C-alpha positions as CSV (number, residue, x, y, z in Angstrom):
1,X,-15.3,-1.6,-18.9
2,X,-14.1,-0.3,-14.5
3,X,-16.1,0.4,-11.6
4,X,-12.6,2.2,-10.4
5,X,-13.1,5.7,-10.4
6,X,-9.0,5.9,-12.1
7,X,-8.9,3.7,-15.3
8,X,-5.3,4.0,-17.6
9,X,-4.7,1.8,-19.8
10,X,-1.0,-0.5,-20.1
11,X,0.5,2.0,-22.2
12,X,-0.6,5.4,-19.5
13,X,0.6,3.8,-16.6
14,X,4.0,2.6,-17.8
15,X,4.1,5.6,-19.4
16,X,3.0,7.7,-15.5
17,X,4.7,5.2,-13.3
18,X,8.4,4.2,-12.5
19,X,9.5,-0.3,-13.9
20,X,9.7,-0.2,-9.9
21,X,6.0,0.9,-9.3
22,X,4.8,-0.7,-12.1
23,X,5.3,-4.7,-11.4
24,X,4.0,-3.7,-7.7
25,X,0.9,-1.7,-8.1
26,X,-0.1,-3.9,-11.3
27,X,1.4,-6.7,-11.3
28,X,1.2,-7.3,-7.8
29,X,5.0,-7.3,-7.2
30,X,6.3,-7.5,-4.1
31,X,9.6,-4.7,-3.3
32,X,12.2,-6.9,-0.5
33,X,12.0,-6.4,2.7
34,X,13.9,-3.7,4.5
35,X,14.3,-1.9,1.3
36,X,12.2,-0.1,0.7
37,X,11.9,4.0,1.4
38,X,8.6,4.1,4.2
39,X,8.9,0.8,6.3
40,X,11.5,2.6,9.2
41,X,9.7,5.8,8.2
42,X,9.0,7.4,11.8
43,X,8.5,11.4,10.8
44,X,3.9,12.1,11.0
45,X,2.3,12.5,8.4
46,X,-0.1,10.9,5.5
47,X,0.2,8.2,3.0
48,X,-1.3,7.4,-0.6
49,X,-1.8,5.9,-3.2
50,X,1.8,6.2,-5.0
51,X,-0.4,4.9,-8.4
52,X,-3.9,7.4,-8.1
53,X,-3.4,9.5,-4.1
54,X,-6.0,8.4,-3.2
55,X,-5.3,8.4,0.9
56,X,-4.6,5.0,2.6
57,X,-2.3,4.9,5.7
58,X,-2.4,7.6,8.4
59,X,1.6,7.9,10.5
60,X,-0.4,7.7,13.5
61,X,-0.9,4.1,12.7
62,X,1.5,3.1,11.5
63,X,4.1,0.5,14.0
64,X,7.0,-1.5,13.9
65,X,6.2,-5.1,12.8
66,X,9.9,-5.8,12.3
67,X,9.5,-7.8,8.4
68,X,10.9,-5.0,6.9
69,X,7.6,-3.7,5.0
70,X,5.8,-0.4,5.9
71,X,3.4,-1.5,9.0
72,X,-0.4,-0.4,10.0
73,X,-2.9,-0.9,12.2
74,X,-5.7,0.9,10.2
75,X,-6.7,2.0,6.9
76,X,-7.3,6.1,6.8
77,X,-10.5,4.7,5.5
78,X,-11.3,1.4,5.4
79,X,-13.4,2.3,2.1
80,X,-10.3,3.7,0.4
81,X,-9.2,-0.3,0.1
82,X,-10.8,-2.9,-1.0
83,X,-10.1,-6.6,0.2
84,X,-9.5,-9.9,-1.8
85,X,-8.5,-13.7,-0.9
86,X,-4.3,-14.4,-2.6
87,X,-3.4,-17.8,-3.0
88,X,-1.1,-16.9,-5.2
89,X,2.6,-18.5,-4.3
90,X,0.4,-21.4,-2.8
91,X,-0.8,-19.4,0.2
92,X,-3.4,-18.0,1.9
93,X,-3.5,-14.2,2.2
94,X,-5.8,-11.4,1.6
95,X,-4.0,-9.0,-1.0
96,X,-5.1,-5.3,-0.3
97,X,-5.4,-2.9,-3.2
98,X,-6.4,0.7,-3.4
99,X,-10.1,0.5,-4.6
100,X,-9.7,4.1,-6.6
101,X,-7.3,2.8,-9.1
102,X,-7.1,-1.4,-8.3
103,X,-3.3,-0.8,-7.6
104,X,-1.4,-3.0,-5.3
105,X,-0.7,-2.9,-2.3
106,X,0.2,-5.9,-0.3
107,X,-1.4,-7.4,2.2
108,X,-3.2,-7.6,5.9
109,X,-3.1,-10.0,8.2
110,X,-4.3,-10.1,11.7
111,X,-0.8,-10.5,13.5
112,X,-0.9,-7.0,14.3
113,X,-1.3,-4.0,17.3
114,X,-4.3,-3.2,19.3
115,X,-7.3,-1.6,18.8
116,X,-7.9,-3.8,15.3
117,X,-5.3,-6.6,15.3
118,X,-4.5,-5.7,12.0
119,X,-1.1,-5.3,10.2
120,X,-2.0,-3.6,6.8
121,X,1.6,-4.7,5.0
122,X,2.4,-2.1,2.4
123,X,4.9,-1.7,-0.4
124,X,6.6,1.3,-0.3
125,X,6.9,1.3,-3.3
126,X,3.0,1.0,-3.6
127,X,3.4,4.8,-1.8
128,X,3.7,8.5,-1.8
129,X,4.4,9.9,2.0
130,X,3.7,13.3,2.6
131,X,5.7,14.8,5.9
132,X,2.9,16.9,8.1
133,X,6.0,19.3,8.1
134,X,5.7,19.4,4.3
135,X,9.3,18.5,3.1
136,X,9.6,15.7,1.1
């Protein structure tokens, strides 16, 4: 039994996500740098989990880190995300997942700007963007 608010079978996730979103959100994949829909997005708005719609980041905390992925210096609510150790690929990193559905979002690094000094490096495929003006 999962303690997640949103739980689906693998088949249900595959039916609701694109193959690329499934690879990132459910299999902890990543998109290539500078290829995602939001790495250079500058419009005001809110970023939600593409798996379950949970509110995760606000555009006011987004910054250009030069890494090629959307980067934020804080989450809207740190209770909406979960951080856990990731030692895959011979590295020591901190993985960020959506607390509501467990979807892989990306990683967080301690090299961001003030006031948090954090850089949440998030895959565009893990996100949906709600523009402040309501356009898509």
